[in-house]
N, CA, C and O atoms as CSV, one atom per row, in Angstrom:
chain,resi,resn,atom,element,x,y,z
A,1,UNK,N,N,27.981,-63.554,-18.867
A,1,UNK,CA,C,28.637,-63.987,-17.825
A,1,UNK,C,C,28.236,-65.505,-17.764
A,1,UNK,O,O,27.156,-65.848,-18.243
A,2,UNK,N,N,29.101,-66.447,-17.171
A,2,UNK,CA,C,29.071,-67.828,-17.040
A,2,UNK,C,C,28.018,-68.314,-16.056
A,2,UNK,O,O,28.027,-67.736,-14.969
A,3,UNK,N,N,27.170,-69.207,-16.227
A,3,UNK,CA,C,26.182,-70.043,-15.290
A,3,UNK,C,C,26.833,-71.410,-14.758
A,3,UNK,O,O,27.625,-72.124,-15.373
A,4,UNK,N,N,26.348,-71.593,-13.558
A,4,UNK,CA,C,26.713,-72.829,-12.981
A,4,UNK,C,C,25.216,-73.256,-12.459
A,4,UNK,O,O,24.724,-72.528,-11.597
A,5,UNK,N,N,24.615,-74.146,-12.822
A,5,UNK,CA,C,23.155,-74.640,-12.726
A,5,UNK,C,C,22.296,-73.417,-12.902
A,5,UNK,O,O,22.147,-72.835,-13.977
A,6,UNK,N,N,21.731,-73.069,-11.732
A,6,UNK,CA,C,20.649,-71.957,-11.795
A,6,UNK,C,C,21.324,-70.723,-11.476
A,6,UNK,O,O,20.642,-69.698,-11.446
A,7,UNK,N,N,22.547,-70.664,-11.235
A,7,UNK,CA,C,23.461,-69.454,-10.486
A,7,UNK,C,C,23.931,-68.858,-11.985
A,7,UNK,O,O,23.998,-69.460,-13.057
A,8,UNK,N,N,24.243,-67.407,-11.658
A,8,UNK,CA,C,25.140,-66.588,-12.725
A,8,UNK,C,C,26.205,-66.290,-11.529
A,8,UNK,O,O,26.079,-65.889,-10.372
A,9,UNK,N,N,27.402,-66.700,-12.404
A,9,UNK,CA,C,28.594,-66.367,-11.580
A,9,UNK,C,C,28.706,-64.826,-11.530
A,9,UNK,O,O,28.417,-64.117,-12.493
A,10,UNK,N,N,29.213,-64.284,-10.158
A,10,UNK,CA,C,29.426,-63.022,-9.808
A,10,UNK,C,C,30.356,-62.343,-10.557
A,10,UNK,O,O,31.372,-62.975,-10.846
A,11,UNK,N,N,30.253,-61.158,-10.959
A,11,UNK,CA,C,31.448,-60.305,-11.858
A,11,UNK,C,C,32.577,-60.279,-11.040
A,11,UNK,O,O,32.557,-60.478,-9.826
A,12,UNK,N,N,33.685,-60.003,-11.798
A,12,UNK,CA,C,35.124,-59.555,-11.026
A,12,UNK,C,C,34.730,-58.117,-10.457
A,12,UNK,O,O,35.214,-57.818,-9.365
A,13,UNK,N,N,33.948,-57.256,-11.056
A,13,UNK,CA,C,33.851,-56.027,-10.753
A,13,UNK,C,C,32.964,-56.100,-9.472
A,13,UNK,O,O,33.414,-55.416,-8.553
A,14,UNK,N,N,31.872,-56.733,-9.211
A,14,UNK,CA,C,31.114,-56.888,-8.053
A,14,UNK,C,C,31.850,-57.409,-7.044
A,14,UNK,O,O,31.686,-56.868,-5.950
A,15,UNK,N,N,32.750,-58.468,-7.117
A,15,UNK,CA,C,33.648,-59.197,-5.992
A,15,UNK,C,C,34.533,-58.070,-5.555
A,15,UNK,O,O,34.755,-57.884,-4.359
A,16,UNK,N,N,35.054,-57.299,-6.514
A,16,UNK,CA,C,36.164,-56.253,-5.942
A,16,UNK,C,C,35.494,-55.303,-5.104
A,16,UNK,O,O,35.948,-55.056,-3.987
A,17,UNK,N,N,34.458,-54.745,-5.536
A,17,UNK,CA,C,33.531,-53.637,-4.776
A,17,UNK,C,C,33.425,-54.389,-3.480
A,17,UNK,O,O,33.980,-53.878,-2.508
A,18,UNK,N,N,32.847,-55.430,-3.338
A,18,UNK,CA,C,32.675,-56.186,-2.018
A,18,UNK,C,C,33.735,-56.276,-1.375
A,18,UNK,O,O,33.758,-55.882,-0.209
A,19,UNK,N,N,34.776,-56.772,-1.933
A,19,UNK,CA,C,36.233,-56.904,-1.036
A,19,UNK,C,C,36.540,-55.611,-0.345
A,19,UNK,O,O,36.795,-55.551,0.858
A,20,UNK,N,N,36.499,-54.347,-1.331
A,20,UNK,CA,C,36.558,-53.019,-0.628
A,20,UNK,C,C,35.824,-52.884,0.293
A,20,UNK,O,O,36.412,-52.763,1.368
A,21,UNK,N,N,34.359,-52.839,0.346
A,21,UNK,CA,C,33.535,-52.830,1.355
A,21,UNK,C,C,34.037,-53.576,2.774
A,21,UNK,O,O,34.306,-53.049,3.854
A,22,UNK,N,N,34.067,-54.936,2.400
A,22,UNK,CA,C,34.509,-55.602,3.751
A,22,UNK,C,C,35.982,-55.079,4.366
A,22,UNK,O,O,36.310,-55.015,5.551
A,23,UNK,N,N,36.606,-54.797,3.411
A,23,UNK,CA,C,38.176,-54.126,4.123
A,23,UNK,C,C,37.620,-52.862,4.991
A,23,UNK,O,O,37.864,-52.650,6.179
A,24,UNK,N,N,36.960,-52.216,4.278
A,24,UNK,CA,C,36.380,-50.737,4.970
A,24,UNK,C,C,35.891,-51.272,6.382
A,24,UNK,O,O,36.419,-50.865,7.417
A,25,UNK,N,N,34.994,-52.080,6.383
A,25,UNK,CA,C,34.257,-52.543,7.636
A,25,UNK,C,C,35.159,-53.117,8.664
A,25,UNK,O,O,34.925,-52.871,9.847
A,26,UNK,N,N,36.227,-53.901,8.307
A,26,UNK,CA,C,37.303,-54.192,9.295
A,26,UNK,C,C,38.082,-53.254,9.600
A,26,UNK,O,O,38.502,-53.184,10.755
A,27,UNK,N,N,38.439,-52.361,8.680
A,27,UNK,CA,C,39.114,-51.159,9.391
A,27,UNK,C,C,38.439,-50.319,10.387
A,27,UNK,O,O,39.020,-49.807,11.344
A,28,UNK,N,N,37.210,-50.201,10.129
A,28,UNK,CA,C,36.116,-49.505,11.450
A,28,UNK,C,C,36.340,-50.390,12.613
A,28,UNK,O,O,36.573,-49.852,13.696
A,29,UNK,N,N,36.304,-51.548,12.537
A,29,UNK,CA,C,36.448,-52.421,13.819
A,29,UNK,C,C,37.805,-52.238,14.318
A,29,UNK,O,O,37.886,-52.092,15.538
A,30,UNK,N,N,39.081,-52.209,13.530
A,30,UNK,CA,C,40.322,-51.820,13.916
A,30,UNK,C,C,40.344,-50.587,14.713
A,30,UNK,O,O,40.980,-50.556,15.766
A,31,UNK,N,N,39.731,-49.628,14.306
A,31,UNK,CA,C,39.729,-48.159,14.499
A,31,UNK,C,C,38.836,-48.258,16.058
A,31,UNK,O,O,39.182,-47.514,16.975
A,32,UNK,N,N,38.032,-48.940,16.185
A,32,UNK,CA,C,37.388,-49.026,17.488
A,32,UNK,C,C,37.877,-49.686,18.451
A,32,UNK,O,O,37.602,-49.417,19.620
A,33,UNK,N,N,38.686,-50.665,18.094
A,33,UNK,CA,C,39.811,-51.406,18.972
A,33,UNK,C,C,40.953,-50.678,19.562
A,33,UNK,O,O,41.288,-50.716,20.746
A,34,UNK,N,N,41.572,-49.941,18.510
A,34,UNK,CA,C,42.961,-49.397,18.780
A,34,UNK,C,C,42.712,-47.871,18.910
A,34,UNK,O,O,43.738,-47.203,18.786
A,35,UNK,N,N,41.732,-47.274,19.102
A,35,UNK,CA,C,41.576,-45.870,18.933
A,35,UNK,C,C,42.599,-45.233,19.983
A,35,UNK,O,O,43.338,-44.316,19.625
A,36,UNK,N,N,42.629,-45.725,21.258
A,36,UNK,CA,C,43.363,-45.319,22.373
A,36,UNK,C,C,44.655,-45.323,21.978
A,36,UNK,O,O,45.294,-44.290,22.179
A,37,UNK,N,N,45.220,-46.294,21.432
A,37,UNK,CA,C,46.832,-46.766,21.190
A,37,UNK,C,C,47.018,-46.069,19.828
A,37,UNK,O,O,48.112,-46.323,19.322
A,38,UNK,N,N,46.202,-45.232,19.089
A,38,UNK,CA,C,46.426,-44.747,17.879
A,38,UNK,C,C,46.810,-43.111,18.587
A,38,UNK,O,O,47.781,-42.386,18.374
A,39,UNK,N,N,45.773,-42.940,19.369
A,39,UNK,CA,C,45.833,-41.207,19.989
A,39,UNK,C,C,47.322,-41.079,20.577
A,39,UNK,O,O,48.093,-40.162,20.295
A,40,UNK,N,N,47.636,-42.286,21.553
A,40,UNK,CA,C,49.093,-42.363,22.154
A,40,UNK,C,C,50.307,-42.280,21.278
A,40,UNK,O,O,51.355,-41.727,21.609
A,41,UNK,N,N,50.070,-42.893,20.099
A,41,UNK,CA,C,51.061,-42.717,19.297
A,41,UNK,C,C,51.305,-41.490,18.183
A,41,UNK,O,O,52.357,-41.213,17.606
A,42,UNK,N,N,49.939,-40.816,18.059
A,42,UNK,CA,C,50.050,-39.490,17.574
A,42,UNK,C,C,50.326,-38.525,18.393
A,42,UNK,O,O,50.944,-37.565,17.933
A,43,UNK,N,N,50.001,-38.529,19.598
A,43,UNK,CA,C,50.424,-37.541,20.756
A,43,UNK,C,C,52.061,-37.765,20.697
A,43,UNK,O,O,52.739,-36.781,20.401
A,44,UNK,N,N,52.673,-38.929,20.948
A,44,UNK,CA,C,54.114,-39.092,20.983
A,44,UNK,C,C,54.849,-39.007,19.868
A,44,UNK,O,O,56.061,-39.226,19.881
A,45,UNK,N,N,54.184,-38.680,18.795
A,45,UNK,CA,C,54.883,-38.621,17.213
A,45,UNK,C,C,55.448,-39.987,16.954
A,45,UNK,O,O,56.105,-40.108,15.920
A,46,UNK,N,N,55.343,-40.711,17.489
A,46,UNK,CA,C,56.212,-42.015,17.362
A,46,UNK,C,C,55.244,-43.377,16.800
A,46,UNK,O,O,54.877,-44.312,17.511
A,47,UNK,N,N,54.967,-43.206,15.404
A,47,UNK,CA,C,54.044,-44.237,15.049
A,47,UNK,C,C,54.457,-45.640,15.121
A,47,UNK,O,O,53.601,-46.525,15.089
A,48,UNK,N,N,55.826,-45.936,15.223
A,48,UNK,CA,C,56.339,-47.176,15.400
A,48,UNK,C,C,55.612,-47.758,16.604
A,48,UNK,O,O,55.220,-48.915,16.454
A,49,UNK,N,N,55.361,-47.173,17.761
A,49,UNK,CA,C,54.515,-47.428,18.684
A,49,UNK,C,C,53.265,-48.111,18.390
A,49,UNK,O,O,52.739,-48.864,19.210
A,50,UNK,N,N,52.746,-47.853,17.174
A,50,UNK,CA,C,51.358,-48.437,16.920
A,50,UNK,C,C,51.418,-49.432,15.897
A,50,UNK,O,O,50.503,-50.242,15.744
A,51,UNK,N,N,52.425,-49.415,15.200
A,51,UNK,CA,C,52.838,-50.192,14.156
A,51,UNK,C,C,53.392,-51.678,14.551
A,51,UNK,O,O,54.405,-51.962,13.913
A,52,UNK,N,N,52.999,-52.586,15.367
A,52,UNK,CA,C,53.690,-53.847,15.920
A,52,UNK,C,C,53.157,-54.963,15.286
A,52,UNK,O,O,52.180,-54.847,14.545
A,53,UNK,N,N,53.799,-56.245,15.540
A,53,UNK,CA,C,53.378,-57.598,15.124
A,53,UNK,C,C,52.024,-57.696,15.827
A,53,UNK,O,O,51.159,-58.249,15.147
A,54,UNK,N,N,51.745,-57.384,16.738
A,54,UNK,CA,C,50.527,-58.185,17.505
A,54,UNK,C,C,49.293,-57.626,16.533
A,54,UNK,O,O,48.289,-58.298,16.295
A,55,UNK,N,N,49.522,-56.333,16.028
A,55,UNK,CA,C,48.401,-55.675,15.221
A,55,UNK,C,C,48.138,-56.561,13.977
A,55,UNK,O,O,46.973,-56.717,13.608
A,56,UNK,N,N,49.000,-57.057,13.417
A,56,UNK,CA,C,49.087,-57.858,12.138
A,56,UNK,C,C,48.135,-59.187,12.342
A,56,UNK,O,O,47.276,-59.571,11.549
A,57,UNK,N,N,48.552,-59.898,13.802
A,57,UNK,CA,C,47.616,-60.824,14.012
A,57,UNK,C,C,46.325,-60.591,14.257
A,57,UNK,O,O,45.437,-61.351,13.871
A,58,UNK,N,N,46.128,-59.566,14.889
A,58,UNK,CA,C,44.727,-58.961,15.289
A,58,UNK,C,C,43.991,-58.819,13.866
A,58,UNK,O,O,43.034,-59.547,13.603
A,59,UNK,N,N,44.380,-58.031,13.119
A,59,UNK,CA,C,43.818,-57.757,11.664
A,59,UNK,C,C,43.592,-59.262,11.141
A,59,UNK,O,O,42.453,-59.630,10.853
A,60,UNK,N,N,44.786,-60.198,11.014
A,60,UNK,CA,C,44.111,-61.596,10.282
A,60,UNK,C,C,42.997,-62.206,11.025
A,60,UNK,O,O,42.105,-62.852,10.475
A,61,UNK,N,N,43.069,-61.994,12.243
A,61,UNK,CA,C,42.080,-63.046,13.108
A,61,UNK,C,C,40.570,-62.337,12.976
A,61,UNK,O,O,39.551,-63.025,12.922
A,62,UNK,N,N,40.552,-60.864,12.930
A,62,UNK,CA,C,39.362,-60.175,12.781
A,62,UNK,C,C,38.907,-60.512,11.408
A,62,UNK,O,O,37.721,-60.819,11.290
A,63,UNK,N,N,39.612,-60.504,10.419
A,63,UNK,CA,C,39.203,-60.730,9.071
A,63,UNK,C,C,38.503,-62.258,9.120
A,63,UNK,O,O,37.353,-62.489,8.746
A,64,UNK,N,N,39.383,-63.191,9.627
A,64,UNK,CA,C,38.963,-64.522,9.728
A,64,UNK,C,C,37.503,-64.713,10.407
A,64,UNK,O,O,36.552,-65.205,9.799
A,65,UNK,N,N,37.459,-64.318,11.577
A,65,UNK,CA,C,36.244,-64.215,12.332
A,65,UNK,C,C,35.013,-63.574,11.404
A,65,UNK,O,O,33.938,-64.141,11.212
A,66,UNK,N,N,35.332,-62.493,10.960
A,66,UNK,CA,C,34.159,-61.859,10.221
A,66,UNK,C,C,33.885,-62.394,8.790
A,66,UNK,O,O,32.798,-62.053,8.324
A,67,UNK,N,N,34.532,-63.030,8.154
A,67,UNK,CA,C,34.392,-63.882,7.104
A,67,UNK,C,C,33.833,-65.081,7.379
A,67,UNK,O,O,32.901,-65.418,6.649
A,68,UNK,N,N,34.150,-65.777,8.208
A,68,UNK,CA,C,33.647,-66.973,8.725
A,68,UNK,C,C,32.323,-67.035,9.117
A,68,UNK,O,O,31.513,-67.810,8.608
A,69,UNK,N,N,32.049,-66.192,10.066
A,69,UNK,CA,C,30.659,-65.953,10.611
A,69,UNK,C,C,29.830,-65.451,9.537
A,69,UNK,O,O,28.798,-66.082,9.307
A,70,UNK,N,N,30.070,-64.514,8.894
A,70,UNK,CA,C,29.118,-64.112,7.699
A,70,UNK,C,C,28.956,-64.895,6.512
A,70,UNK,O,O,27.813,-64.825,6.061
A,71,UNK,N,N,29.703,-65.581,5.901
A,71,UNK,CA,C,29.612,-66.571,5.029
A,71,UNK,C,C,29.000,-67.833,5.518
A,71,UNK,O,O,28.253,-68.459,4.766
A,72,UNK,N,N,29.273,-68.279,6.785
A,72,UNK,CA,C,28.557,-69.289,7.366
A,72,UNK,C,C,27.049,-69.303,7.624
A,72,UNK,O,O,26.275,-70.229,7.381
A,73,UNK,N,N,26.731,-67.950,8.230
A,73,UNK,CA,C,25.522,-67.518,8.351
A,73,UNK,C,C,24.514,-67.560,7.416
A,73,UNK,O,O,23.425,-68.113,7.565
A,74,UNK,N,N,24.948,-66.893,6.335
A,74,UNK,CA,C,24.152,-66.561,5.058
A,74,UNK,C,C,24.787,-66.369,3.808
A,74,UNK,O,O,24.257,-65.761,2.878
A,75,UNK,N,N,26.118,-66.970,3.764
A,75,UNK,CA,C,26.772,-66.902,2.309
A,75,UNK,C,C,27.271,-65.363,2.142
A,75,UNK,O,O,27.993,-65.103,1.180
A,76,UNK,N,N,26.962,-64.498,2.913
A,76,UNK,CA,C,27.238,-63.053,2.365
A,76,UNK,C,C,28.045,-62.523,3.731
A,76,UNK,O,O,27.888,-62.932,4.881
A,77,UNK,N,N,28.906,-61.543,3.277
A,77,UNK,CA,C,29.408,-60.487,4.151
A,77,UNK,C,C,28.701,-59.193,4.005
A,77,UNK,O,O,27.764,-59.210,3.207
A,78,UNK,N,N,28.909,-58.268,4.503
A,78,UNK,CA,C,28.335,-57.048,4.168
A,78,UNK,C,C,28.524,-56.438,2.822
A,78,UNK,O,O,27.623,-55.837,2.238
A,79,UNK,N,N,29.791,-56.622,2.321
A,79,UNK,CA,C,30.014,-55.954,1.059
A,79,UNK,C,C,29.498,-57.084,-0.035
A,79,UNK,O,O,29.263,-56.686,-1.176
A,80,UNK,N,N,29.340,-58.293,0.240
A,80,UNK,CA,C,28.629,-59.086,-0.610
A,80,UNK,C,C,27.184,-58.836,-0.603
A,80,UNK,O,O,26.566,-58.923,-1.664
A,81,UNK,N,N,26.576,-58.530,0.506
A,81,UNK,CA,C,25.321,-58.124,0.645
A,81,UNK,C,C,24.835,-56.897,-0.205
A,81,UNK,O,O,23.773,-56.941,-0.827
A,82,UNK,N,N,25.544,-55.954,-0.204
A,82,UNK,CA,C,25.539,-54.698,-0.656
A,82,UNK,C,C,25.584,-54.794,-2.431
A,82,UNK,O,O,25.003,-54.102,-3.268
A,83,UNK,N,N,26.366,-55.754,-2.559
A,83,UNK,CA,C,26.677,-55.784,-4.213
A,83,UNK,C,C,25.794,-57.192,-4.697
A,83,UNK,O,O,25.949,-57.727,-5.795
A,84,UNK,N,N,24.972,-57.601,-3.784
A,84,UNK,CA,C,24.073,-58.787,-4.204
A,84,UNK,C,C,24.840,-59.808,-4.750
A,84,UNK,O,O,24.557,-60.221,-5.875
A,85,UNK,N,N,25.805,-60.296,-4.101
A,85,UNK,CA,C,26.370,-61.520,-4.504
A,85,UNK,C,C,26.562,-62.534,-3.106
A,85,UNK,O,O,26.585,-62.087,-1.960
A,86,UNK,N,N,26.668,-63.705,-3.392
A,86,UNK,CA,C,26.960,-64.829,-2.337
A,86,UNK,C,C,27.910,-65.947,-2.549
A,86,UNK,O,O,28.321,-66.253,-3.668
A,87,UNK,N,N,28.229,-66.512,-1.525
A,87,UNK,CA,C,28.973,-67.461,-1.632
A,87,UNK,C,C,28.329,-68.953,-1.560
A,87,UNK,O,O,27.478,-69.178,-0.700
A,88,UNK,N,N,28.677,-69.824,-2.333
A,88,UNK,CA,C,27.798,-71.171,-2.082
A,88,UNK,C,C,28.863,-72.307,-2.335
A,88,UNK,O,O,29.888,-72.213,-3.011
A,89,UNK,N,N,28.323,-73.564,-1.541
A,89,UNK,CA,C,29.286,-74.638,-1.838
A,89,UNK,C,C,28.901,-75.122,-3.543
A,89,UNK,O,O,27.758,-75.250,-3.984
A,90,UNK,N,N,30.013,-75.309,-4.209
A,90,UNK,CA,C,30.223,-75.556,-5.530
A,90,UNK,C,C,29.269,-76.904,-5.857
A,90,UNK,O,O,28.604,-76.993,-6.889
A,91,UNK,N,N,29.309,-77.957,-4.792
A,91,UNK,CA,C,28.563,-79.128,-5.494
A,91,UNK,C,C,27.197,-79.029,-4.632
A,91,UNK,O,O,26.301,-79.457,-5.360
A,92,UNK,N,N,26.843,-78.764,-3.784
A,92,UNK,CA,C,25.463,-78.516,-3.074
A,92,UNK,C,C,24.562,-77.287,-3.765
A,92,UNK,O,O,23.341,-77.370,-3.904
A,93,UNK,N,N,25.263,-76.275,-4.127
A,93,UNK,CA,C,24.811,-74.621,-4.377
A,93,UNK,C,C,24.180,-74.186,-3.006
A,93,UNK,O,O,23.252,-73.381,-3.082
A,94,UNK,N,N,24.505,-74.547,-1.963
A,94,UNK,CA,C,24.041,-74.170,-0.697
A,94,UNK,C,C,24.848,-73.279,-0.015
A,94,UNK,O,O,26.011,-73.197,-0.412
A,95,UNK,N,N,24.418,-72.416,1.156
A,95,UNK,CA,C,25.082,-71.809,1.794
A,95,UNK,C,C,26.213,-72.553,2.345
A,95,UNK,O,O,25.960,-73.714,2.666
A,96,UNK,N,N,27.546,-72.084,2.544
A,96,UNK,CA,C,28.564,-72.973,3.099
A,96,UNK,C,C,28.022,-73.478,4.427
A,96,UNK,O,O,27.174,-72.897,5.105
A,97,UNK,N,N,28.693,-74.782,4.754
A,97,UNK,CA,C,28.673,-75.190,6.060
A,97,UNK,C,C,29.674,-74.303,6.932
A,97,UNK,O,O,30.365,-73.420,6.424
A,98,UNK,N,N,29.690,-74.689,8.595
A,98,UNK,CA,C,30.605,-74.242,9.386
A,98,UNK,C,C,32.115,-74.499,8.694
A,98,UNK,O,O,32.882,-73.641,8.257
A,99,UNK,N,N,32.271,-75.778,8.730
A,99,UNK,CA,C,33.695,-76.393,8.131
A,99,UNK,C,C,34.062,-75.718,6.830
A,99,UNK,O,O,35.211,-75.313,6.652
A,100,UNK,N,N,33.213,-75.601,6.009
A,100,UNK,CA,C,33.492,-74.755,4.610
A,100,UNK,C,C,33.848,-73.324,4.775
A,100,UNK,O,O,34.560,-72.739,3.959
A,101,UNK,N,N,33.362,-72.777,5.808
A,101,UNK,CA,C,33.258,-71.231,5.954
A,101,UNK,C,C,34.650,-70.987,6.808
A,101,UNK,O,O,35.211,-69.912,6.597
A,102,UNK,N,N,35.206,-71.822,7.677
A,102,UNK,CA,C,35.956,-71.927,8.166
A,102,UNK,C,C,37.475,-72.082,7.349
A,102,UNK,O,O,38.445,-71.340,7.501
A,103,UNK,N,N,37.374,-73.245,6.461
A,103,UNK,CA,C,38.203,-73.584,5.470
A,103,UNK,C,C,38.686,-72.277,4.599
A,103,UNK,O,O,39.819,-71.807,4.489
A,104,UNK,N,N,37.480,-71.861,4.035
A,104,UNK,CA,C,37.430,-70.708,3.283
A,104,UNK,C,C,38.129,-69.631,3.504
A,104,UNK,O,O,39.049,-69.201,2.808
A,105,UNK,N,N,37.490,-68.967,4.947
A,105,UNK,CA,C,38.274,-67.922,5.626
A,105,UNK,C,C,39.775,-68.040,5.955
A,105,UNK,O,O,40.550,-67.090,5.840
A,106,UNK,N,N,40.119,-69.220,6.357
A,106,UNK,CA,C,41.400,-69.732,6.909
A,106,UNK,C,C,42.513,-69.609,5.792
A,106,UNK,O,O,43.666,-69.290,6.082
A,107,UNK,N,N,42.022,-69.936,4.236
A,107,UNK,CA,C,42.904,-69.766,3.185
A,107,UNK,C,C,42.643,-68.435,2.663
A,107,UNK,O,O,43.495,-67.956,1.914
A,108,UNK,N,N,41.603,-67.760,2.937
A,108,UNK,CA,C,41.532,-66.233,2.516
A,108,UNK,C,C,42.687,-65.557,3.158
A,108,UNK,O,O,43.510,-64.940,2.481
A,109,UNK,N,N,42.768,-65.660,4.466
A,109,UNK,CA,C,43.929,-64.835,5.472
A,109,UNK,C,C,45.139,-65.107,4.331
A,109,UNK,O,O,45.740,-64.156,3.832
A,110,UNK,N,N,45.418,-66.429,3.989
A,110,UNK,CA,C,46.817,-66.420,3.226
A,110,UNK,C,C,46.880,-65.797,1.968
A,110,UNK,O,O,47.911,-65.274,1.544
A,111,UNK,N,N,45.446,-65.847,1.142
A,111,UNK,CA,C,45.292,-64.952,-0.144
A,111,UNK,C,C,45.547,-63.476,0.650
A,111,UNK,O,O,46.506,-62.849,0.200
A,112,UNK,N,N,45.001,-62.997,1.491
A,112,UNK,CA,C,45.297,-61.666,1.868
A,112,UNK,C,C,46.621,-61.353,2.208
A,112,UNK,O,O,47.054,-60.211,2.055
A,113,UNK,N,N,47.395,-62.395,2.718
A,113,UNK,CA,C,48.856,-62.006,3.295
A,113,UNK,C,C,49.742,-62.329,2.371
A,113,UNK,O,O,50.936,-62.236,2.659
A,114,UNK,N,N,49.430,-62.676,1.360
A,114,UNK,CA,C,50.596,-63.341,0.216
A,114,UNK,C,C,50.547,-62.196,-0.752
A,114,UNK,O,O,50.683,-62.701,-1.867
A,115,UNK,N,N,50.426,-60.979,-0.854
A,115,UNK,CA,C,50.419,-59.683,-1.482
A,115,UNK,C,C,49.209,-59.749,-2.616
A,115,UNK,O,O,49.207,-59.228,-3.731
A,116,UNK,N,N,48.198,-60.539,-1.994
A,116,UNK,CA,C,47.103,-60.716,-2.932
A,116,UNK,C,C,47.144,-61.883,-3.993
A,116,UNK,O,O,46.210,-62.015,-4.784
A,117,UNK,N,N,48.093,-62.617,-4.003
A,117,UNK,CA,C,48.141,-63.450,-5.275
A,117,UNK,C,C,47.136,-64.515,-5.261
A,117,UNK,O,O,46.767,-64.972,-6.343
A,118,UNK,N,N,46.575,-65.036,-3.999
A,118,UNK,CA,C,45.284,-65.810,-4.156
A,118,UNK,C,C,44.192,-65.204,-4.738
A,118,UNK,O,O,43.229,-65.923,-5.003
A,119,UNK,N,N,44.147,-64.036,-4.987
A,119,UNK,CA,C,43.038,-63.508,-5.758
A,119,UNK,C,C,43.248,-63.518,-7.134
A,119,UNK,O,O,42.246,-63.470,-7.847
A,120,UNK,N,N,44.600,-63.583,-7.768
A,120,UNK,CA,C,44.771,-63.515,-9.032
A,120,UNK,C,C,44.536,-64.833,-9.543
A,120,UNK,O,O,44.628,-65.056,-10.750
A,121,UNK,N,N,44.244,-65.712,-8.722
A,121,UNK,CA,C,43.805,-66.986,-9.229
A,121,UNK,C,C,42.397,-66.866,-10.141
A,121,UNK,O,O,42.256,-67.435,-11.224
A,122,UNK,N,N,41.443,-66.070,-9.539
A,122,UNK,CA,C,40.344,-66.111,-10.246
A,122,UNK,C,C,40.339,-65.329,-11.385
A,122,UNK,O,O,39.253,-65.233,-11.955
A,123,UNK,N,N,41.458,-64.640,-11.943
A,123,UNK,CA,C,41.384,-64.169,-13.368
A,123,UNK,C,C,41.723,-65.343,-14.395
A,123,UNK,O,O,41.618,-65.238,-15.617
A,124,UNK,N,N,42.077,-66.290,-13.818
A,124,UNK,CA,C,42.633,-67.640,-14.651
A,124,UNK,C,C,41.581,-68.914,-14.637
A,124,UNK,O,O,41.679,-70.000,-15.209
A,125,UNK,N,N,40.509,-68.379,-13.754
A,125,UNK,CA,C,39.699,-69.789,-13.555
A,125,UNK,C,C,38.223,-69.475,-14.132
A,125,UNK,O,O,37.698,-68.371,-13.986
A,126,UNK,N,N,37.714,-70.367,-14.686
A,126,UNK,CA,C,36.595,-70.231,-15.436
A,126,UNK,C,C,35.330,-69.850,-14.803
A,126,UNK,O,O,34.331,-69.361,-15.331
A,127,UNK,N,N,35.569,-70.192,-13.448
A,127,UNK,CA,C,34.421,-70.025,-12.432
A,127,UNK,C,C,34.745,-68.742,-11.676
A,127,UNK,O,O,34.010,-68.206,-10.846
A,128,UNK,N,N,35.956,-68.317,-12.078
A,128,UNK,CA,C,36.261,-66.914,-11.311
A,128,UNK,C,C,36.626,-67.281,-9.694
A,128,UNK,O,O,36.453,-66.460,-8.793
A,129,UNK,N,N,37.116,-68.536,-9.491
A,129,UNK,CA,C,37.363,-68.929,-8.249
A,129,UNK,C,C,38.817,-68.256,-7.779
A,129,UNK,O,O,39.841,-68.220,-8.461
A,130,UNK,N,N,38.670,-67.849,-6.727
A,130,UNK,CA,C,40.017,-67.548,-5.928
A,130,UNK,C,C,40.848,-68.527,-5.335
A,130,UNK,O,O,40.430,-69.684,-5.308
A,131,UNK,N,N,42.038,-68.237,-4.820
A,131,UNK,CA,C,42.487,-69.570,-4.242
A,131,UNK,C,C,41.791,-70.261,-3.119
A,131,UNK,O,O,41.789,-71.487,-3.010
A,132,UNK,N,N,41.129,-69.355,-2.189
A,132,UNK,CA,C,40.476,-69.954,-0.917
A,132,UNK,C,C,39.026,-70.384,-1.625
A,132,UNK,O,O,38.411,-71.258,-1.015
A,133,UNK,N,N,38.548,-69.984,-2.574
A,133,UNK,CA,C,37.447,-70.523,-3.053
A,133,UNK,C,C,37.814,-72.067,-3.632
A,133,UNK,O,O,37.116,-73.004,-3.243
A,134,UNK,N,N,38.790,-72.279,-4.457
A,134,UNK,CA,C,39.232,-73.525,-5.101
A,134,UNK,C,C,39.394,-74.452,-3.745
A,134,UNK,O,O,38.892,-75.571,-3.629
A,135,UNK,N,N,40.085,-73.870,-2.870
A,135,UNK,CA,C,40.264,-75.010,-1.602
A,135,UNK,C,C,39.098,-74.980,-0.975
A,135,UNK,O,O,39.026,-76.024,-0.327
A,136,UNK,N,N,38.123,-74.323,-0.819
A,136,UNK,CA,C,37.036,-74.841,-0.034
A,136,UNK,C,C,35.917,-75.194,-1.008
A,136,UNK,O,O,34.747,-75.251,-0.629
A,137,UNK,N,N,36.277,-75.422,-2.233
A,137,UNK,CA,C,35.218,-75.826,-2.964
A,137,UNK,C,C,33.819,-74.686,-3.166
A,137,UNK,O,O,32.672,-75.130,-3.221
A,138,UNK,N,N,34.050,-73.529,-3.241
A,138,UNK,CA,C,32.874,-72.645,-3.124
A,138,UNK,C,C,33.182,-71.561,-4.462
A,138,UNK,O,O,34.254,-71.268,-4.991
A,139,UNK,N,N,31.769,-71.103,-4.768
A,139,UNK,CA,C,31.775,-70.019,-5.863
A,139,UNK,C,C,31.147,-68.801,-5.465
A,139,UNK,O,O,30.506,-68.875,-4.417
A,140,UNK,N,N,31.171,-67.852,-5.966
A,140,UNK,CA,C,30.676,-66.549,-5.849
A,140,UNK,C,C,29.535,-66.354,-6.882
A,140,UNK,O,O,29.882,-66.605,-8.036
A,141,UNK,N,N,28.364,-65.995,-6.729
A,141,UNK,CA,C,27.329,-66.122,-7.491
A,141,UNK,C,C,26.334,-64.927,-7.170
A,141,UNK,O,O,26.175,-64.406,-6.066
A,142,UNK,N,N,25.699,-64.598,-8.356
A,142,UNK,CA,C,24.742,-63.350,-7.891
A,142,UNK,C,C,23.796,-63.911,-7.100
A,142,UNK,O,O,23.434,-65.060,-7.356
A,143,UNK,N,N,23.288,-63.272,-6.115
A,143,UNK,CA,C,22.176,-63.414,-5.252
A,143,UNK,C,C,20.744,-63.487,-5.696
A,143,UNK,O,O,19.845,-63.611,-4.865
């Protein structure tokens, strides 16, 4: 795998597993937030009560907050910690600043909500950068 400075670029496999772990963590938060509404929907057998536009906004906001805080604090979400990879700023090789973490997370929401097209960019990038990594000037490396 390719190296940048002293860092080894994280593999697509590690990043994919981290993505699914983080998605699972966010789903657990959503279950905690919406348990009562889910029970009401199940009892009434009308699941349309549960799937509303406000849920889409909450999911996006929750993902934005989760990724911003974890990446800003130590460059790793829970999934990245388990996979032993982390996000660094490409120019400084340091943990992303708050501004960089906000930018990366904001464009990650776009990547998530555009049929994952933002992630396909990584398959054609020499540094395996997704759309939100390119915009924020970050890379994901082995920790």
